[in-house]
N, C-alpha and C positions, 0 to 999 in steps of 0.2 A: 265638327267639334262644337259642343255646346258652350254657351257663355257661362263663365264662372259667376257665382254669387259673391260679390266683393262688397264688404261693408265700407262705409265712408268715415272720414275723420273731418271734423269741423276746424277750419283755420280761424284765426282771430277776426279775419275780415267777414266771416260768416259763410264763406264758400266751403262747400264740402268736396273733398277729393277722395279718390280710392285709397283704402288702407294698404293695398297691395299694389306696388308699382314695379317698374322694370329698370334695374340698374344696368349701366353700360361701361363700367370701369374695365379697361383692357380690351374692349370691343372695338372693331374697325381698324385694328392695327395690322392684321395679316391678310393679304389678298386671298390666300388659300381658304380662309374661313368666312370670307365676306358673304357669300350666298346663304350659308346656313345661318349666320348671325342675322342677316336681313330677314330671312324667313321666320326666324324665332321672334323678332320684334313684331313683325306683322301678325304672327299667330297670337302673340300676347294681346295686341289690340283687338283682334277678332274675338278673343275670349273675355274681353272686358277689363283687362289690365291697361287702362288708358293713361296712367301717369308714367312718364318716362323721365329718368334722371340722367343727366350727362354733365360735362364740364369742358371748358376750353382746354384744360390740361390733358384730358384723356386722349392719348395718342396724338398730341399736338393738333387737336382739331379733327382728327379722323373719326373719332366717335361721334362728334356732332354731324359730320357728313353722313354717316351711317344712319343716324336718327333721322336726318333730313330725308333720306331716301324712304325710310320706313313710314314716315308720316305724310309723304307726298299724296295729295288728293284727299287727305282725311284729317287735315290740321285741326279742324274744329272739334274733332272727337277727343283730342289729346290735351292733357294738362302737362305742360312742358317745364321741367325744372333744369336750370343750367347754373353753372358756377363760374365766377370770375376769380382769377388769381389775385392774391393780395397786392402784388406789385402793380397790378392794372386797376386797382380800386380807388384811384384818385379822381378828382373832378376833371383833370386834364386828360386822363387816359381811358377812363371807363367807357365813355361813349364810343370811342374808336374800337375798343375791343369787343364791346357788345355788338357793334355793327358787324364785325367780322364773324362773330358767333351766329348772328342772324342770317348772314349770307350762307354760311355752311349749313345751317339748319333749313334754309329755304323758306323762312317765315318772316313776318313783319313784327312779331312780338314773342316775348318769353313770359310765360305765366308766372313763374317764380324764379327770381335771380338771387343767387346766394353768394356771399363772400366766402371763398373756399376755406380760408383760415385767417387768423390774425397775422397782420404784417406790420410794416412801419408806417403806413399811411394812417393818420389819426381817424378814429372811428367817426367823428363828426363829419369829416370831409367825405368819407365813404358813404355815409347816410345821405349827405347832400347830393352826391353823385347819383345815388339810387333815386332820390326824389326827382332829379332832373330827367332821368330816363323814364320814370313813371309818368311824369307830366308830358313827355314827348310821345307816350304810348308804346315805347319800345319794350318796356316791361310792365306787367300789371301789378306785381307785388315783389317784395324783397325779403330776404332773410339771411341767416348765417349758417355756417358749418364749422364744426370743431371748436365751438366756443364753450369754455368752462364757466362755472358760476360767477367767477370774478369778472370775466369778459362780459357776461350777460348783465351783471350789475352795472358795469360801466356803460354799456350800451343803453340800459334803461334810463340812465341819467341824462341822456342826450335828447334834445327835442326831436320828436317823431321816431326816436330809436325804438319806441314801444310799438311801432308799426311792423316790426318783424313778424313773419308768419310761421317760422319754424327754426329749429336748431338741428342741423343734420349732424349726427354723431355716431361713433362706433358703439354699437349696443347689441349684445347677444348673450346667450347663456353663460359664456365664460368671461364676458366683459360687462359686469353689472355695476361698476363703480358709480355711474351717474345716479343710481337709486339712493345714494346717501344724501346728496344735497341738490344737485343740478335738476334731476327729474322732479322732485317735489317743488322746487322753486318755479320751474316752468309750469307745472300743473296749477299752481296757485294763480298764475297769470294766464292760464288757458292757452299756452303756446305748445303745440304738439311737437313731439320728437319725430325725426325722420331717421330711421335706423339703417346705417349702411354696414356692409359685411355681416349680415345677420346669421350667416353660416360660417363665419370666420374663415373666409376664402376657402371653403370646402373642407377645412380641417375638422369641423364638428362631425362630418359624416363618418369619420373613423374613430371618433371618441368612444371608447368601449362602454362607458356608463350610458351614453346616449344611445348607442347601438342596442344595448340590452333593453333599455327602456322602450325604444321603438319597436323592437321585436315583440315585446309583451303586449303592446297595444296595436299591433298590425299597422304600423306606420313606418316610414323611412326616417332615418335620423334628420335629414333636411326638413321633412314635413313637421317633425316635432319642434325643431328649432324655430321654424316660421310660425307654427301654431301658438307657440309660447308668446311670441311677440304680438301676434294678431289677437290674442286674448285681451290685450290692453286697448282700451277704446280711444286712446290719444296717441297712438304710435302708428306711423306710416313705415312700412317695411319695403325696401327696394333691393331684393336679391338680383344678382346678375345670373342670367342663363344664356349661354352662347349656342346652345343646341335645343331643338324643339322638345326632345324627350326630357331634358332637364327642366324646361319651363313647365311642361305638363306635370311632372313630379312636384315641382314647387307649388303650382296652383292646387295640387291635391291637398295641400295643407288647409285650404279653405273648407274642406269637407270634414275636418277633424276639430271638434270643439272640446278642448281639454277641460276635464272636470276639476272641481276644487281639490279632490284627492290627488289627481295627476299633477296639478300645479304645485301642491305641497310636496309631492315626491321629487319634483324637479328642483324645488328649493333646497331639499336635503342633498340632492346630488350636485347641484351647482349653487352654493349658498350665496345669498346677497351680501353686500359689503358690511362689515362690522365697524368700520372707521372711514374717515374721508380718504378718497383715492383720487389722485390727479387724473384729469381726463386723458384717456388713452387715444392714440391715433395710429392708423396704419396707412 
């Protein structure tokens, strides 16, 4: 299997990471699918998709264990993204829970550690906890997930809150609300988006508007949905694939570069927001 040609996205730190990564939500939970999920992640690495996203919440750590198996012996190839639950994002708790994630992952460091969503712990305290972990070498960088523009503005007012490397949010053809204010705000500050559920948990593959568009241009609906996101130079897309055939289909999106006319047609089929929309989460 040949290596895919994957563009990179520049983080605020200057580091470049693959624009196409591997999501793992709901993976690692069923022993019956373990072997295929493991083979899929390893194939993804073989094909150049070396960014892997996971979270301590996913399967109560079982996703992290699966990822740990997949990266064993090749940790230096991988850009590893993990997420801490908001209730564990205090100075007192974060180090302990980060250590637990590191053990499950079988590594000594996380490349990018995200606050999974806003909780009751003050942002200043969370940022201070991130700084301590970074100083200890347990994480190399930090960021956030599911932060709307008001959350980002608050974070930006905190000392070194501007060190965040990404905001991981729900973003796809049917969830375009961030384009009204959050995405322009982040672009102004050169903070890239990490788009989760880019195929809307597979719902987009049966969307008839997308199905018909894909048929006209000899793509699959999933490939169109991914190619639309990959056309943006500051978006990292992290689709989940639990089976190798789905991974190969998803990576096929990299071979389709949507034209201006095709992008305009998708705007007509899936219009951008015409007013502010609260950040959506699933």
